[in-house]
C-alpha positions in Angstrom: 4.5 -6.9 -23.3 1.2 -4.9 -22.8 0.8 -3.3 -19.8 -1.8 -1.3 -18.0 -0.8 2.0 -15.5 -3.1 2.3 -12.3 -3.0 4.7 -9.5 -4.6 5.0 -6.1 -4.4 8.0 -4.2 -1.1 8.9 -6.4 0.1 5.6 -5.4 1.0 4.3 -9.0 1.5 0.8 -10.3 2.6 -0.9 -13.8 -0.1 -3.8 -13.9 0.4 -7.0 -16.0 -2.0 -9.7 -16.9 0.3 -12.5 -16.2 -2.4 -15.3 -16.0 -0.6 -17.2 -18.5 2.7 -16.7 -16.7 4.9 -15.2 -19.7 6.4 -12.5 -17.6 10.2 -13.6 -16.3 9.1 -13.0 -12.8 12.9 -13.7 -11.5 14.3 -10.7 -13.7 14.2 -8.1 -11.0 16.7 -5.9 -13.2 13.8 -5.7 -15.7 11.0 -4.8 -13.1 13.4 -2.1 -11.6 13.6 -1.0 -15.2 10.0 -0.9 -16.2 9.4 1.1 -12.9 12.0 3.7 -13.3 10.3 7.2 -14.1 13.1 8.2 -16.7 14.0 4.9 -18.5 11.0 3.0 -18.0 7.2 3.3 -17.4 7.4 4.9 -14.3 5.7 3.7 -10.9 6.1 3.1 -7.0 5.6 -0.9 -8.0 4.9 -3.4 -10.4 1.9 -6.0 -10.3 1.2 -9.4 -11.6 -2.1 -10.5 -11.9 -1.8 -14.2 -11.7 -4.4 -17.6 -11.7 -4.4 -19.2 -8.3 -6.0 -22.2 -7.4 -8.9 -21.8 -4.5 -8.7 -17.7 -5.1 -10.2 -15.4 -8.0 -6.3 -14.4 -8.7 -3.1 -13.8 -7.2 -1.3 -10.4 -6.7 2.5 -10.9 -7.1 3.8 -7.5 -5.9 7.3 -5.8 -6.8 9.0 -2.9 -5.1 10.3 0.0 -7.4 13.8 -1.3 -6.9 12.8 -4.5 -8.4 12.7 -6.9 -5.6 9.5 -8.8 -4.3 7.8 -6.7 -1.9 5.3 -7.4 1.1 1.6 -6.3 1.2 0.8 -3.1 -0.9 -2.6 -1.8 0.5 -3.0 0.4 -2.5 -1.4 -1.8 -4.8 -4.1 -4.4 -3.6 -7.1 -2.0 -4.2 -5.6 -1.4 -7.8 -5.2 -4.9 -8.7 -8.9 -5.6 -7.6 -9.9 -2.7 -10.1 -7.6 -4.5 -12.8 -9.3 -7.8 -12.4 -12.9 -6.4 -12.4 -11.8 -4.5 -15.6 -10.2 -7.8 -16.8 -13.5 -9.6 -16.1 -11.9 -11.8 -13.5 -14.4 -10.7 -10.9 -17.5 -8.6 -10.5 -18.2 -6.8 -7.3 -16.6 -9.0 -4.8 -13.3 -11.0 -4.6 -11.3 -13.6 -2.8 -7.5 -13.0 -3.5 -3.9 -14.2 -2.4 -1.2 -11.5 -1.6 2.2 -12.0 -0.2 0.6 -11.7 3.6 -2.1 -13.9 2.8 -5.9 -14.1 1.9 -7.9 -10.9 1.3 -11.3 -10.1 0.4 -12.4 -6.8 -1.2 -15.6 -5.2 -2.9 -16.0 -2.7 -5.5 -19.0 0.0 -5.2 -19.5 3.4 -6.6 -16.1 3.6 -8.0 -14.5 2.8 -4.7 -12.5 -0.4 -3.5 -12.8 -1.8 0.0 -10.1 -4.2 1.0 -9.9 -6.1 4.1 -6.4 -6.3 5.5 -5.3 -8.8 8.1 -5.8 -8.4 11.6 -3.4 -6.7 13.9 -2.6 -8.3 17.2 0.5 -6.5 18.5 1.8 -3.1 18.4 5.0 -1.8 19.9 4.4 1.8 22.1 7.5 3.8 22.0 8.3 7.1 23.8 7.4 9.0 20.5 6.4 6.3 18.0 4.4 3.3 17.4 5.3 0.1 15.5 3.2 -2.4 14.2 2.9 -4.9 10.9 0.0 -4.3 8.6 1.1 -6.4 5.8 4.4 -4.3 5.9 6.1 -2.9 8.6 5.5 0.4 9.7 6.8 3.3 12.0 4.5 6.1 12.9 5.2 9.2 14.6 3.0 12.0 15.3 3.5 15.8 15.3 2.3 19.1 13.9 3.4 20.8 10.4 3.6 17.7 8.5 3.3 19.3 5.5 6.6 21.1 6.0 8.1 17.8 7.4 11.4 16.8 5.7 10.0 13.2 4.9 12.6 12.0 2.5 15.8 13.2 4.9 14.2 12.3 8.3 12.1 9.1 6.8 15.6 7.8 5.3 17.4 8.1 8.9 14.9 6.2 10.6 14.8 3.5 7.7 18.2 3.0 7.7 19.3 3.1 11.7 20.7 0.2 13.4 17.6 -1.5 14.0 15.8 -1.2 10.7 18.6 -1.3 8.1 18.6 -4.9 7.5 15.0 -5.6 6.9 13.9 -1.7 6.0 10.6 -0.2 7.5 8.1 2.6 6.1 8.0 5.5 8.0 4.9 7.8 8.5 4.8 11.3 9.7 1.2 11.7 10.9 -0.8 15.1 12.2 -4.2 14.6 13.8 -6.6 17.6 13.0 -9.2 18.8 15.2 -11.9 16.9 13.6 -9.7 13.6 14.5 -9.2 13.1 10.9 -5.5 12.6 10.0 -2.9 13.9 7.6 -0.1 11.4 6.7 3.2 11.6 4.7 5.1 8.0 4.1 8.8 7.4 3.2 8.4 4.1 1.6 11.1 1.3 1.7 11.7 -0.3 -1.8 10.8 3.0 -2.8 13.2 4.7 -0.9 11.5 8.1 -1.0 8.3 9.7 -0.2 5.1 8.4 -1.9 2.1 10.2 -2.8 0.2 7.6 -0.5 0.8 4.2 1.3 -2.0 2.0 2.1 -0.7 -0.5 4.5 0.9 3.0 6.5 -2.5 4.4 6.3 -3.9 1.8 7.9 -1.0 1.4 10.4 -1.5 4.9 11.1 -5.1 4.9 12.0 -4.9 1.8 14.3 -2.2 3.5 16.0 -4.1 7.1 16.2 -6.8 4.9 18.1 -4.7 4.4 20.8 -4.6 7.9 21.0 -8.4 8.1 21.2 -9.4 8.2 17.5 -12.7 6.4 16.6 -13.4 4.2 13.7 -13.9 5.1 11.0 -11.0 7.2 10.4 -10.4 9.5 7.4 -7.1 10.1 6.1 -5.3 12.7 3.8 -2.4 12.1 1.8 -0.6 14.0 -0.7 -2.3 12.0 -3.1 -6.2 12.1 -1.9 -8.2 11.0 0.9 -8.9 7.3 1.8 -10.8 5.7 4.9 -9.7 3.0 7.5 -12.4 1.1 9.5 -11.7 -1.7 12.0 -13.1 -3.3 15.4 -10.8 -2.8 18.1 -10.6 -4.7 21.6 -7.8 -3.8 23.7 -4.8 -3.9 20.8 -6.3 -6.5 19.1 -7.6 -5.1 15.5 -10.0 -6.9 13.2 -12.1 -6.5 10.3 -9.7 -3.8 9.2 -10.7 -2.1 5.8 -8.8 0.3 3.5 -11.6 2.1 1.1 -10.5 4.4 -1.6 -10.4 5.2 -5.3 -8.7 2.9 -7.9 -8.0 4.2 -11.5 -6.8 3.2 -14.6 -4.5 6.1 -15.9 -3.3 4.3 -19.2 -2.5 1.3 -21.0 0.4 0.6 -23.4 3.2 -1.9 -24.9 6.7 -2.0 -24.0 9.4 -4.0 -25.1 11.0 -6.5 -22.8 
């Protein structure tokens, strides 16, 4: 099987052109093995690009643990770049993902992905909880670069509330210029990732409730992203996640 490897701010994916639907999509053990960084190709997730009536393509996403995943923002941006590489699209697209329709554009090497609207945000004493295609727990603090993201993120992800369905956990720091620095523990990967697109989106929206204005510049361990949106009370529309998406290499693997 031929594959391509893509990364978006360090969030990396095995990309497969599955328009002929030859990939054994129910073989979750195979997906897990291909994502394994020691015994496989190595990635935070695996994505199938498939044909879909009424759309340019469908994005089918799997977490690194082999299980079908919810929406992945950086994965979506990488899939758009992959579709453009394959000649499926040019600079604009309308595609289907796990959480419904998405639009995206490619310009000057950056992919701008329209995310779904956010209409509900839970505001706790020291956290925000919302869904941006995937569920996200967001907490703000200082010295996030020194935070033990794996240990603290795992504790929240597996607490009584979240242990069944899981949640992604974002640790954010607001800088003096109103930009953000974010580190994320991702369910399905069950570790910290270099970047998380839906997490960056969720954190930018949570930060807007703290006075941060759109567009928001976000730095992750893997690079910089931008999130823009329109806000009316706690209803957020026209949400766009923008950043680079690059092909790293291609190869063949026996399945």
